[in-house]
N, C-alpha and C positions, 0 to 999 in steps of 0.2 A: 751123452757124455762118455759112457763106457766105450763106445766106438772111437770117439775122438782120443781118449786116453790110450787105447790100444794102438792107434796109429802113431801117436807120439812115442810110445814105448818102442815100437818097431823101428822108427826113424832113429831114435837115440841108440838103439841096440846096434844098428848098422853103421852109424856115425858118418857115413859118406853119402852126399846127395848130389849126383851129377845133374846138370841142367843144360838144356839146349833147345834150339828151334831150327827147323829146316823146312823149306817150301815143298820138297818132294816127299810124298808119303812113303815111297819105297826106301828112301834113305833114312827116314825117321824110324821105320820098323827095323832096318838093319842095325842102326845105332843102338836102339834099345835092346835088341837081341844080343848084340856083342857085349853090352854092359851086363845084361842078365847072366850070360854065360860066364862072365868073369866073376860073378858072385854078388853083383849089385842087386839090391832088392827094393830100393826106393829111388825114384827118378822124377824130376820136375821137367815137364814140357812147357816151354814158355809161350805166352800169347803175344808173339812179337812179329807176326806176319799175316798176310791175307788168308793163308790156308791153315791158320792155327787150329781153328775149331774142327775143320774137316779132317786134318791130320791127327788131331787128338782122338777123334772118333775111331779112326782106323787103328790107332795104337791101342785104344781100349778094347777093341774087338780082338786084336792079336793077343793082347794080354789075357783075355778070358779064354782064348783057345790054347795058348801054349806057354804062358808065363803067369800062372795063377798065384804064385807067391809074391808077385810084384805089387808094390804100392805105386800107383801112377798119379802124380799130382799135376795140377795146372798152375803155372806161374805167371807173373806180370798181370794179375787180375786187379783192375783198378776201379770197377764200379759194379753195382748190383746186377746189371744185365749180363755182364761177362761172367760173374759168379754163377748165376742161375744157368747160363748156357753150358758151362763146363761141368757143373754139378750134374745136370741132366745128361751130359755126355759120358758120365761115369767117373769123374774125378774122385780119387780117394782123399785128397786134401787140396787146399788152395793156398797159394803164396802170393803176397803182394809186395811191391816196392815201397808202399806207403800204408798208413792207417786210414781206412775209409769206412765210414759208418754204414754205407749201403752194403758193402761186401760183408762187413761184420754181421749185419742183420740177416743177410741171405744165408750165410754159413750157419748161423744159429738156428734159423728156421728149418734148414735141411739136416741139421745135426752132422755137419761136415767140418772137420778140422780146418781152421784158418790160421795161417802164420803171417801176421802183418810185418811189414818192413819198418824199422825204426832206426833213428840215428842219435837222438838226444834223450836224456833222462826224462824229459817231459813227455815225449812220444811213447817211451817205454811205459811210463806210469799210466798214460791214457789207455794203452793196450791192456795193461794188467787190470785196470778198473773195469774194462769191458769183458773180462773173463779169459783173456788169452793166456795160455800157459807156455807157449813156445814162440819166441820172438826172433825175427830175422834182423840181424845187424848188417846194414848195407850203407855204403860200400866198404868192404873190409880193408881195401888198400888205403883208404883215408883214415879209418878209425884205428886200425892196428891193435895188436894184442894188449898193449899197455892200457888202452881204453877199457877193454873188457875187464881187466884186472881191477881197474879203479871203480867201475860201476857195479860190479857183481855184488858187493855187500849191501848195496841199496835195494836190491830186488831178490830177497830170499824166496826160493820156491819157483822162480822162473828158470826156464831153459833157453839157451840161445844157439842159433845157427848163424854162421857168418858166411856171406857170399860177396862176390865182387872183388876180383883181383887176388884171390887166394892162390898162392903158388903151389904147384904139385911137387914140391921138394920136401924131403923128410924134415929138415930143420924148420921150415915154415909151418908145416902142418902140426908138428909137435908143439911149436910155440903157441899156436892158437888153442890147442887143447889144454896146455898148461895154464893159459890165461883164464880158462873156465868155460869155454864154449862146449856144447854137447855134440855139435854136428858141424862139419865143414861142407860147403857147397862149391863145386867147381864146374865151370862152363867151358869157355873156349880154351882154357889152359889145359883141359883134359881132352875135350872133343874139339881138336884143333882144326883150323881151316885146311891145313895140309892133309890131315886124315880124311876130312870130308871130301876134299877135291880128288884125292886118290882112291877114295872108298876103301881105305886100308883098315878094315874092321878088325883084322887080326891084331894089328898094332894097338888099336883102341882097347881090345880085350886085355892085352898084356899090360897096358898102362893102367887100366882100371884095377886089374888084379894086384898090381904093385901098390896102388894107393890104398886098397883095402888092407893090405898087410901093414902099411904105415899107420893107418888109423887104428887098427887093432892093437898095435904095439905102443901107441901114444898114451901117456898118462894124463 
């Protein structure tokens, strides 16, 4: 539990969680290094392609060699087998788009932080009863900040991260933090198709650094 709490504390401290997937390991490493050099210290690599586990292993190795301050999580984990595979590959935390009992049990067994995805108060309540302290609200572009503001009083003691359609604009990000979330997650709005196609990692670094400034200044 101490390790799980320390991971939660670090993610909350940094407030920004970039997330992505790519088939090519070289691109994955370049993306993570660009984000790391911008000041990002928590990243979610999503399990959304045939090379996900292989590329995650490559990222974990690179992290241990040159990015030791990084927390590298595995996302889109939907069953116990996936959870075990990515935990064994070195995941610092797991994130799911759903609440799954098998993932919950695997994370508990290995003492790894698990962040389940929830959308309704019932799902959030189920996750809280299972011992989850940090909940992923997904998709953000459907739920919107007003939703967070409405449900927050129902779940004292829980922290929330929002992903799915979060805009990388100052007004949008500040609205989310004002609503009560602790962390914002950005995927293709930050690590855009254009950046990946052009391999414009310098632009990615600049964009990430700007988002870090925005999240730090948000109340």
